[in-house]
C-alpha positions as CSV (number, residue, x, y, z in Angstrom):
1,X,-39.6,-25.1,62.2
2,X,-36.0,-24.2,62.7
3,X,-36.0,-25.4,66.3
4,X,-37.5,-28.7,65.2
5,X,-34.8,-29.0,62.5
6,X,-32.0,-28.2,65.0
7,X,-33.5,-30.8,67.5
8,X,-33.4,-33.4,64.7
9,X,-29.9,-32.5,63.7
10,X,-28.7,-32.8,67.3
11,X,-30.9,-35.5,68.8
12,X,-30.7,-38.0,65.8
13,X,-26.9,-38.5,66.0
14,X,-27.2,-38.9,69.8
15,X,-29.9,-41.5,69.5
16,X,-27.9,-43.4,66.9
17,X,-24.8,-43.4,69.2
18,X,-26.9,-44.6,72.1
19,X,-28.5,-47.4,70.1
20,X,-25.1,-48.5,68.8
21,X,-23.7,-48.5,72.4
22,X,-26.7,-50.5,73.5
23,X,-26.3,-53.1,70.8
24,X,-22.5,-53.4,71.3
25,X,-22.6,-53.6,75.1
26,X,-25.5,-56.0,75.8
27,X,-23.4,-58.6,77.6
28,X,-24.3,-59.2,81.2
29,X,-22.0,-57.7,83.8
30,X,-22.1,-58.1,87.5
31,X,-21.5,-55.1,89.7
32,X,-20.4,-56.1,93.2
33,X,-20.9,-53.7,96.1
34,X,-18.8,-55.7,98.5
35,X,-15.2,-55.1,97.8
36,X,-14.0,-57.7,100.3
37,X,-16.1,-60.6,98.9
38,X,-17.1,-59.8,95.3
39,X,-18.8,-63.2,94.9
40,X,-21.4,-62.2,97.6
41,X,-24.6,-62.3,95.6
42,X,-26.6,-60.2,98.2
43,X,-24.5,-57.1,97.4
44,X,-24.2,-57.5,93.6
45,X,-26.4,-56.7,90.6
46,X,-26.2,-58.3,87.2
47,X,-27.4,-56.2,84.2
48,X,-26.4,-55.5,80.6
49,X,-23.4,-53.2,80.4
50,X,-25.3,-50.5,78.6
51,X,-27.7,-50.1,81.6
52,X,-24.6,-49.1,83.7
53,X,-23.5,-46.7,80.9
54,X,-26.9,-45.1,80.7
55,X,-27.2,-45.0,84.5
56,X,-23.8,-43.3,84.8
57,X,-24.8,-40.8,82.0
58,X,-28.1,-40.0,83.7
59,X,-26.5,-39.7,87.2
60,X,-23.8,-37.4,85.7
61,X,-26.4,-35.2,84.2
62,X,-28.4,-35.0,87.4
63,X,-25.3,-34.2,89.5
64,X,-24.1,-31.6,86.9
65,X,-27.5,-30.0,86.8
66,X,-27.7,-29.8,90.6
67,X,-24.2,-28.3,90.8
68,X,-25.0,-25.7,88.2
69,X,-28.3,-24.9,89.9
70,X,-26.5,-24.6,93.3
71,X,-23.7,-22.5,91.8
72,X,-26.1,-20.0,90.1
73,X,-28.3,-19.5,93.2
74,X,-26.7,-16.1,93.9
75,X,-27.7,-14.9,90.4
76,X,-31.3,-16.1,90.8
77,X,-31.5,-14.4,94.2
78,X,-30.1,-11.1,92.6
79,X,-32.7,-11.4,89.8
80,X,-35.5,-11.9,92.3
81,X,-34.4,-8.9,94.3
82,X,-34.1,-6.8,91.1
83,X,-37.5,-7.8,90.0
84,X,-39.0,-6.9,93.3
85,X,-37.3,-3.6,93.2
86,X,-38.4,-2.9,89.7
87,X,-42.0,-3.7,90.6
88,X,-41.7,-1.4,93.6
89,X,-40.3,1.5,91.5
90,X,-43.1,0.9,88.9
91,X,-45.7,1.1,91.6
92,X,-44.1,4.3,92.9
93,X,-44.0,5.8,89.4
94,X,-47.7,5.0,89.0
95,X,-48.5,6.6,92.3
96,X,-46.5,9.7,91.4
97,X,-48.1,9.9,87.9
98,X,-51.6,9.7,89.4
99,X,-50.6,12.4,91.9
100,X,-49.2,14.6,89.2
101,X,-52.4,14.2,87.2
102,X,-54.5,15.1,90.2
103,X,-52.4,18.2,90.8
104,X,-52.6,19.1,87.1
105,X,-56.4,18.8,87.3
106,X,-56.6,20.9,90.4
107,X,-54.4,23.6,88.8
108,X,-56.6,23.7,85.7
109,X,-59.9,23.9,87.5
110,X,-59.3,27.1,89.4
111,X,-57.8,28.8,86.3
112,X,-60.9,28.0,84.3
113,X,-63.3,29.3,87.0
114,X,-61.8,32.9,86.8
């Protein structure tokens, strides 16, 4: 319930801002990809300005996420190595525990037969 409330508190203002940006920037803008001849219609795209804003926002989020993921790769690698090592030590502890139980049973059996 708290998580849902926090999502509403955070996402509702963001949604309102995005809607206001969309309404305020709906005029058509032409983006030219040919810097030497901007009037070339082959290398240009016309769209409402908010589309470019949203595309830049999404592209920035993707690039930022990729950079963060790339930068934290050493930490994920260390976590995987630590998890493998922990699993190995737990397996070793289980093996030693079983061995100790077997030795304890062997020690108890001869003592009771006397």
